N, C-alpha and C positions, 0 to 999 in steps of 0.2 A: 504494500499500499504506499503511496507517495505521501510525503509530509503534508501537503495541502489537503489530500483526502482524509488523512488521519485527523488533522485539526478540525475539519468540517464534521467528521463522524462524532467527535467528542465535544463539539460546540466551543472550540477554542478559536479565538481571533488570530488573524495573520500576524498582528503585532503583539500578542500576548507573550510574555515571558513564561515558559512552561518548565516546571520542575517536575521530575518524575521518579517514581519507584515502580519498577516493573520486574515482576518475578513472583516466586512463592511468597505469600505474606505470612510471616511467622513471627511469634512474639519476640525472638532475639534480635530481629532486624531493626528495632528502634523506631517503629511506626509512630509511637506516641511522641518521641522526641522530634521526629520529622514534622508532625502536626504542630507542635509547640513552636518550632523554628519558623514554619511557614506563617503561622499566625502573627508572629512578631514582624515578619516581612510585610504582610498585608497591612499591619497597623502603622507602618512607617508612612511618612508624607507621600502622597501620590506622585507617581511618575507618569510619563506619557504612555508607558506600556503597563498593561495590567498583569500582575503576577497570578499564575494559576498553578495548581498542583494536580498531577494525574497519578493516581494510584491504580495499578493494573496488575492482576495476577490471581492465582488460585489461593484463597484464604485457607488457613489451617482451621480445623475444627476445634477452636479454642475460644472460650468465652471472652477472653481479653481481646482477641482479634475482632470478634463480632462487635464488641463495644466500641473499639477504635474505628471500625468501618462505619458504624452508625454516627459517631462524632464527625468523621470525615464527610460522610454523605450529607450532613446537616449544614456544612459550610458552603456558602454560595460560590466560592472560588476553587473548590475542590471537585474533581471528577473521579468517580470510582467505577472501575470495571472489574468486578470480582469474578473473574473467570480465567481459564488458561487462554493466553493470547497466542493464536497461531502464528507461526513464523512469517507468513505472508502478510500479516497485519502489522508487524513491527516496522517502525520507520524511525 
């Protein structure tokens, strides 16, 4: 998938700054710290480019991951795709 197509599929603008975590979503990967850091970036004075966070991958069957994905999904600048991402969709 081309970058422009991926951005459209996830609702990301062409000028958005996109941070991403792609891969298996496991407790040891620091998703909570990533969300904390992203929230501090979003709280900073606005720039011409909108910061966005993409979290994509297969989640662990763990209550802590479920809670973190719910937290992430509630944030207006975070996009969550909780599934295995096929190789042809990675860009």
